[in-house]
N, C-alpha and C positions, 0 to 999 in steps of 0.2 A: 615694582619688580614682582613677577608672578612666583607663587610658591610651587615647588615641585613635590608631588606626592611620593610616597615610599616606592611606588612602582616606577618612578622616573618620568611619568607623564604629568604635565600640568593639570590635566582634567581628571586625574586619578584613574584613568583607564588601565587596562591590562598591559603588561610589558610586551606588546606585539605591534607589528605594523598593521595598518588598515588593509582589509581585503579589497581587491579590485572587483569591479562588476564582472569583468571577464573571468576571474577566478570563481566567483559565486556562481555564475552561469555554468561554467565548465563542471563544477562539482555537483550541481543540482539538476543537470539535464543529461539525457542520453538518448540513443535510438535503440528501439527493440524490434526484432523481426516479427513479421506477420506471416507465419508459414502457410496458412490456408489461402490467404489472398495471393501470396507469392506463387503457390502451386496453381491457382486459378488463372492467373494472367501470364504465367510462364517466365517471370523474372522476379528477383528478390525485391520485396517491399518492406518498409519499416515505418515506424511511428516514432516521432520525437516526443519524449515525455519529460515531465519534471518529477522531482521527488514529492511525495505527499508527507505531510506531518502526521504523526500517530493520532493526534487529536482530530484531524480532518477525517481520517479513516474511522475512528471510533464513533464519530457522529453519524456515520452511515449505517451503523448496526442498531438493531432494536434494543431497547433497554434491557438490562439484566434483571433477574428477579429481585424483589426487595429483600435486603439483608444478605444477598449472595456474596458480598465482599468479605464476610466472615466465614464462609463455607470452606471446608477442607477440600483440597483438589481431588482427593479420592472419592468424595461424596457428591461432587458438583453435578455430574451428569444425572445421577438418580434424583437429586433434589430438584434439578431443573425440570425433568420429566414430570415429577409430581406437581410442581408449580404450574407447568403448562396445562396439565389436566384440569386445573381450576379455572382457566381462562375461558371466556365466552368465545364461540366460533368466529365472530367478526374480528376479535383481537388476534386470534390465532392466524386467521387469513391475512390480516395486515402484516403480521410478523413474517409470514411466509413470503408475501410479495416483496417486503423489504429485503429479505435475504436473497430472493430470486433476482433482484435487480442490482445486487451488490457489485458484481463484476463489471457490468456496463457503467455503473456510476463511478467506480474507481477509474476506469479507462477515460470516461468523459472529463473527470476532474483533472487527470494528469496529462491528457493529450495536449500538446502544444502545436504540433505541425503534422498533419492538419489538426486544428481544434475540432473536437467532436461534441455534439450534443448527446444526451443519453440515447435518443432514438437512432442517431447515426452510429454510435458505438454498438448498439444492439445488432446492427446490420453486419458487424464483423463475425457474427456467429461464434464458432468455437475459438476463433482468434481472440475474442474478448476475454475468454477464460485464460488463455495463454498470456495475453498482454497484462491482465490484472495480476496474475501471479508474478510476472516479471517486475511490474511496477511496485508491488509490495516488497519484493526482495531488494530492488534498487533503493527503495525508501528506508530499508532497515526495519520494516514492520514484521516481516517474516524472515526466518533464517534462510540463507542460501543453501541449496542442496549440496550435500557432501558428495563429492565425486570420489569413488573408491579407486585406489590404485590397483592396477592389475596384479594378481598374485601369481608368482612363478613357483611352481612346485618342482623341486629337484628330487629325482628318484635315484 
């Protein structure tokens, strides 16, 4: 006879049913518009994307300055500038290239249909910036923009 864990499941898992593949896919995929391409060809176009994990995104960024994890938020920018001034030009250029490629890398990692290489994502032009921002919002890495309610002034 199998023992039942406190959770009520023989394997000690959480008190919940197993998610289905359909539910996982539905929650982790969406379509995002490509406004520039849509305008170019005269009909709405979109890109099917998946959520990115925060760790996937952070691996795309250049490393933070040593010891920066203990810096106060208020002092961070000034300390980063001071640290950057100590770096050799080739390291600064490598950091600049990494940041310049960030949007197209995010798009190529998240694009499902069509799947895109970094070079193909680069061809999206400004749509790559729009798509990357939407991917990061959908993934929960950046906050969604707050839409302000219209204000009615009564006189």
